N, C-alpha and C positions, 0 to 999 in steps of 0.2 A: 453642491458638495454634501451639505448636511442631509439633503433628501436621499442621496445615494447611500450614505452611511446608515440612515435610519431604515432604509429598505433592506440592506444587508443584515442589520441587527434583527429586524423583524423576522426575516427569513431564517436566521440562525436560531432565534428563540423558538420559533415554530417547530423546527426539526428537533431541537433539544427537548422541548416539552413532549413531543411524540416519543422520543427515546426514553424519557423518564417514565412515561405512562406504560410503555411496553416492558421496560425493565421491572417496574412494580408488578405488572401483571404476570410476568414470568416467575417472580418470587412467590406470588400468591398461588399460582397453579402448581408450582413444584412443591410447595409446602416447606416452611422454614425448618421444621423438624427433620424432614427427609434430606434437605440440603446439608444440615449440620452432620447428620449421620454419615452421608456419603463422604464428606470432607474428612471426618474422623478416620474412616477406613482407608482413605488415600494417604499412605504413609509418606514421611519426609524423603525416604530413599527413592520411592517412585517419582516423587516430584523433582528430585535432583537429577534423575535420569532424563526426565522430560526437558529440564533446563539445559542439561548437557547437549542433548540432541538439537535443541533450538539454537545453542551457541554455534554449533557446526553449521547450521543453516544460515545464521546471521553472518558467519565468515564468508559464505558464498556471496551474500549481498555486497559486503565490503570489497570482496575480490573483484566483482564486476565493475564497481566504481573505480577501483585501482587500475584495472586494465584500460579503462577508457581514458583516465587521466594520463597514464604513461604513454598511451598512443598519441595523445595530443601535446604532451609536454615531456620531452625526453631530456631536458637540460639538467634535471636534478633528481636524485634518488630519494624517495620518501619511504620510510618504513611502513610495512603492511599494517602494523599495529595502529598507526596514525589514522589510516583509512577506516579501520575497524571502529575505533572509538569516536571518530568524527561522524561516521555514518550512524552510529548508535545515538549520538546527540541529536542528529537530524530526525531520526525515528521517534525519539522521545517527544520532541517538540510537535511533530506531526500528530502524534497520538492524542495529545491533550488540546489540540486546536481544532476548529470546526472541520477543516479538510484533513481527513486521515491519510491522504496521499501526497499532499503538497505543502503542508504548513512548515515543515522544518528545512526546506531546501535553501532559503536564504542564509540560515545558520551554517549549513554545510559549506556553502560558498565562502562565507566569511572565515570559517575555521581552516579550510584548505588553503586559503590565500595566505594565512599566517605561515604556511610551510614553504612559501616562495612561489606558489602557483598563481599566475596572473588572474585577475578577477574574470576576464572574459573567457579564459580557458576553464576556470572553475565553474562558471555559469553553464558553459556548453557541456562540460562533462556531467554535471548534475541533471541537466535537461535530457541528455541522451540516456543516462542511467534510469531516470524516471520514466521516460518513454518506453524503454524496454520492460520495466517492472509493471507498468500499468497495462501495456499491451499483452504481456504474458498472463497477468491476472485476469484480464477480460477473456482471453482465449480459454483459460482454465474454467472460469465461471460459465462461459457459453457452452463449452464441451459438456460440463455437468448438466446444464439445462437440456441440451439435446439428447444426452444419454437418458435423462429422466423421462423424455417423451416415449421411450420404448419400454419403460418399466410399468407393468400392468397394475402394480400396487398404487400408482399415482392416478387419481381420477381425471376424467376428461376435462372438467371445468378448469382444474389447475393447469393442465397441459395447454389449454387454449390461451392462458394468461402468460405462461413462461415461454412457450414455443416461439412466438414472434420476437420476444425479448432476446432469446438466445441467437436467433438468426440475425437480428440487427447487430448484436455484439460481434459476431463472427464477420459480418460484412464490413463493419467499421475497421476491424483489425486487418482484414484483407486489403481494404482500400488504403489503410495507413502504409502498409509495406509496398503496395503497388505504386502508389503515388510517390513514395520515397525513391523507389528504383527508377521510375520513369521521369523523375524531376518535375512532377506535376504540382506537388505540394498538397499534403493532406488537409491542413487547417485552412490554407488559402482556397482550396477547391470547395470546401464546405462554406467558407465565407462568400465565395462567388455564387454558389448554388442557392444559398439562402438570401442572396442579394442584400447583405448587411451593409453594403456601402451606402445604401439609401438612408440608413440611420445616421444622422449627423454626428453623433458621439463616436461612431465606429468608422468614420471615413479614413482616419489615419492608420487604422489597424492593419490594412492590407500590406503596406510597406514593411511593417515590423514582422508580420508573419512570413513574408517572402525572405527576409534577411535570416530569420531563425531557421527556416526550412532549407535554405541554401547551405547553412552550416551543418545541419543534420545530414543532408544528402551527401555532402562532401566527406563526412566521416565514414559513412557506409561504403562509399566508393574507394576511398584511400586505404581502408583497413578491413578488407573482406575476411582475412584470416581471424582477426580480432573479433569481428562481428559474429563469425561462426562459433567461436569460444563463448562469447557473451550469450548467445542464444541457448547453448548447451547449459551454461550456468543457470540461466533463467528457468529452464525446464527442471533442473535439479532442485532449485528452491521450491518449486511447486510440489515435487515428489516428497520433499521433506515435510511440507504442510500435511500431505496425505498421511505420511508415516506418523506424524505427531498426533493426528486425530485417531488413527488406529490404536496407537499406544495408550492414549488417555482412556479410551473406551475399554481397552483390554485390562488396564489397571483398575477400572471400575467394575470388572467382572463381566464385561460384554464383549463377545467376539464378533466384530463386524466383518462382513464379507467385503471383498474388494469394491464391489459396486456401492455398498452402503457407506464405506469409508470415503469413497470418491465423491459421492453426492453430498455427504455431510461436510466435506472440506471444500466444496465449490459453491453451491447455490447460496448458502447463508452469507458468503463473503461479499455479496452485493452491498451489504451494510457498510463496507469500507469505501464504497464509491459515493456514499451519501454524506452530506455536510453535517455529520454528527460526531463529536469527539469519541474516538474509539468504537464507533458503531454502537454506542450505548443503547441497550434495549432491542435494537433491530437485530443484532447478532444473536442474542439470546432467543428472541422470537423465531428467527430464521431456523436455528438449530432445532428448536422445539417442534416447529412445523414439519421439517424434513424428516426428523426421527419418527414423528407420528405417522406421516405418510408411508414411511418405509417399514412401519410395524416394529421399530426398535424400542424395547422397553428400557429406557435409560433416563435418568434425571438430567434433562437438558441444561437446566440452569447451573447445576453443580458442574456439569461437563465444561460449560463455557467459563464458569468462575475459576476453574483450575487453570484454564488457558489464560485468563485475565491475570491471575496471580503470577504466572510466568512472565506475562507482558509487563507487569508492574516492576519486576526485577530489572528488565531491560530499560524501562522508562526511568527508573531511579538512577541507574548507572549512567544513562544518557544525559539526564538532567545535571548530574554531578559533573560529567565531562564538559557539557555545554557551559555550565556556570564557571567552572575553573578556568577553562581555556578562553571562553568568551569574554569574561571580565578582563583577563590579561590582554586580549586583543583590543578591547575598547579603551583600556588604560593607555596602551601604546599609541592608538590613533589619536586619543585626546592630547597626549603629550606632544606628538608630532604637530598636531594642529595648533597647539598653544605656542610652540616654538616658532612655527611659520608666521604666526600673527605678530609675535614679539620681535 
C-alpha cells in the first residue's frame, strides 16, 4: 500500500514541478511589467461582465446534473439553486486537487445525499454528468486540433505531433458512444483489449466496470429525450468557453477571428486532462504557444491570469459552500454514528 501511495505522490510531484517551471517561464517571457500594465487596463467593469457570462455558463453545468438526478430520482423536488452551489463546491475541490476533472465528485455525492438523494443514485448521476462533460471536452479539443491541421500558419512539425493526438481523441469519443449504444462497454472493452486481467491487482476490476457500464447504458436507453437535452447543454457550455475567450481578448484590445478564438479555447485545455491542479503552468504555456503560432500579439500570461481570477471567485464560493454544508453533513453523520453505538 505504501509503495502505491509513494508512486502516486512521486507522479503528482513530478507534474506539479513541471507546472511550476512552466508557470515561472510564462511570467519571465511575458514580463512582469507588461503583465501589470495589461491588468491595470482591464477594468473592474470588464471583469464583472466576464464573471456574469461565466455564471450563466456554470448554470448550464448545474442544470445538466439536475436533469440527470431528476431522471433517476423523481421522488423528491430539489431546488435548482442546490444543484448550482453543490456543483460549484465540487468544481472548487477539483480545481485545487491533482485531477482537475475528478477530484470533487465524492463531495458532490455527499452533498446531494443530504438532500434525500440515495448515495447510489448520487454516484450514478455524478458519473453520468462527468462522462458527458469529459467526452464533450475531448470532442472540443480534438476538433480544435483537427482544425489546426488545415491552418497554414501552424508548421508541419507541430501538425505531426498534434494530428495523431486529435484523431485518437475523436476515436475514443466515438468508441465511447458506440460501445454505450451497443452495450459493449467502453471501459471493459479497453480492459479486455489491453488484457489487463493478466495483471493480478486488476483481476477484480472487470466486474466493477461491467456493473458501472450497465448502469450508464440503462440511463441512455431509458431517457433518450433527456440525453438529447444533455448533449445540447454540453455543446452550449463549450460555446460559452469560446465566447469567454473572445471577450477577454476583445477587452484586452485584440479582435480574434472565429478560428483564432476557437483554437485558443480548445488546444490549451489539454492542460485540464493532466494531473496538475488547475492545469498550472501548462495552461499558460499552451495559450502562449497557440497565440504565437496564430500570430496573435497578446500577453498570454495576462490573458490566462484574468481567466484564473474569474476561476478564483468560483473556487472561493465553492469552497465556502463545501465547508458550510460539508461540515453540517459530517456533524450529522457523526451524531447518528454515535447514537447507534450508544
